[in-house]
C-alpha positions as CSV (number, residue, x, y, z in Angstrom):
1,X,66.1,52.1,-4.5
2,X,64.1,53.3,-7.5
3,X,65.0,56.7,-8.8
4,X,62.3,59.0,-10.2
5,X,63.7,58.7,-13.8
6,X,63.6,54.9,-13.5
7,X,60.1,55.0,-12.1
8,X,58.9,57.2,-15.0
9,X,60.6,54.8,-17.6
10,X,59.0,51.8,-15.9
11,X,55.6,53.5,-15.8
12,X,55.8,54.3,-19.5
13,X,56.8,50.8,-20.4
14,X,53.9,49.4,-18.3
15,X,51.4,51.8,-19.8
16,X,52.5,50.9,-23.4
17,X,52.4,47.2,-22.6
18,X,48.9,47.5,-21.2
19,X,47.7,49.5,-24.2
20,X,49.1,47.0,-26.7
21,X,47.9,43.9,-24.9
22,X,44.4,45.3,-24.3
23,X,44.1,46.4,-27.9
24,X,45.0,42.9,-29.2
25,X,42.7,41.3,-26.7
26,X,39.9,43.5,-27.9
27,X,40.4,42.3,-31.4
28,X,40.5,38.7,-30.3
29,X,37.3,39.2,-28.3
30,X,35.5,40.8,-31.3
31,X,36.6,37.9,-33.5
32,X,35.7,35.1,-31.1
33,X,33.4,32.7,-32.9
34,X,29.8,32.2,-32.0
35,X,30.7,28.6,-31.6
36,X,33.3,29.4,-28.9
37,X,31.2,31.8,-26.8
38,X,31.7,35.0,-28.9
39,X,29.4,36.8,-31.3
40,X,31.4,36.5,-34.6
41,X,29.4,34.6,-37.2
42,X,31.6,32.1,-39.1
43,X,30.7,30.7,-42.4
44,X,33.7,30.9,-44.8
45,X,35.9,32.8,-42.3
46,X,36.3,35.7,-44.7
47,X,34.7,38.3,-42.4
48,X,36.9,37.5,-39.4
49,X,40.0,37.2,-41.6
50,X,39.2,40.6,-43.1
51,X,40.1,42.2,-39.7
52,X,42.8,44.8,-40.2
53,X,44.5,47.3,-37.9
54,X,46.1,50.6,-38.8
55,X,47.7,53.4,-37.0
56,X,46.4,56.9,-37.8
57,X,43.9,56.0,-40.5
58,X,41.1,53.5,-41.2
59,X,42.4,50.1,-42.3
60,X,41.9,48.9,-45.8
61,X,42.0,45.6,-47.6
62,X,40.1,43.1,-49.7
63,X,36.3,43.5,-49.4
64,X,35.2,40.5,-51.4
65,X,36.3,36.9,-50.7
66,X,38.0,35.0,-53.5
67,X,36.1,32.1,-55.0
68,X,36.0,29.0,-52.7
69,X,37.5,31.0,-49.8
70,X,37.8,28.9,-46.6
71,X,39.9,29.9,-43.7
72,X,37.8,29.3,-40.6
73,X,40.4,30.3,-38.0
74,X,41.5,33.8,-37.6
75,X,45.3,34.6,-37.5
76,X,45.8,37.6,-35.3
77,X,49.4,38.0,-36.5
78,X,48.9,41.0,-38.8
79,X,46.9,42.9,-36.2
80,X,49.5,42.1,-33.6
81,X,52.3,43.4,-35.8
82,X,50.5,46.7,-36.3
83,X,49.7,47.0,-32.6
84,X,53.4,46.3,-31.7
85,X,54.3,49.3,-33.9
86,X,52.2,51.6,-31.8
87,X,53.5,54.3,-29.5
88,X,51.7,56.0,-26.7
89,X,49.5,58.7,-28.3
90,X,49.0,56.9,-31.6
91,X,45.5,56.4,-32.7
92,X,44.8,52.7,-33.5
93,X,42.0,51.6,-35.8
94,X,40.7,48.1,-35.9
95,X,38.1,47.1,-38.5
96,X,36.8,44.6,-41.0
97,X,37.2,45.2,-44.7
98,X,34.6,42.6,-45.9
99,X,31.9,44.5,-47.8
100,X,29.2,43.0,-45.6
101,X,30.9,43.7,-42.3
102,X,28.6,46.5,-41.2
103,X,25.5,44.4,-42.0
104,X,26.9,41.5,-39.9
105,X,27.9,43.9,-37.1
106,X,24.3,45.3,-37.0
107,X,23.0,41.7,-36.8
108,X,25.5,40.1,-34.4
109,X,27.1,43.1,-32.6
110,X,30.5,41.4,-32.4
111,X,32.5,44.7,-32.3
112,X,30.0,46.5,-30.0
113,X,29.9,43.6,-27.5
114,X,33.7,43.4,-27.4
115,X,34.0,47.2,-26.8
116,X,31.5,46.9,-24.0
117,X,34.1,44.6,-22.3
118,X,36.9,47.2,-22.6
119,X,37.1,48.0,-18.9
120,X,37.4,44.3,-18.1
121,X,39.9,43.7,-20.9
122,X,42.1,46.6,-19.6
123,X,41.9,45.3,-16.0
124,X,43.0,41.9,-17.2
125,X,45.9,43.4,-19.2
126,X,47.0,45.5,-16.2
127,X,47.1,42.3,-14.1
128,X,49.1,40.4,-16.7
129,X,51.6,43.2,-17.1
130,X,52.0,43.6,-13.4
131,X,53.0,40.0,-13.3
132,X,55.5,40.4,-16.2
133,X,57.0,43.6,-14.9
134,X,57.6,42.4,-11.3
């Protein structure tokens, strides 16, 4: 028999897990390469690797790629670490620090197209978490 306090605790854990999973999946979707079905343009990889997450304020970071920069694959680890530090009620910001990010967003709409998938991303996260929390 599940008590009300247990149910409340499980509900909070499930809610937090869904928020964190969906947030990371949103960032992953936004950074999905045009060569892999997404909208993110990839040349040197600096734009996608300038993705940062921050709790409570806009993210900051390097805006210009170092000479001969080449890291084509995005490592979501730093964004995942920030998301894992979130609590329910925190305001999460995900953005790109490359100086040309807004221009590329206007041209390719990688962030906008990902956010349009938010309901689907959340539904997928709910399904995943229900399986994990069984």
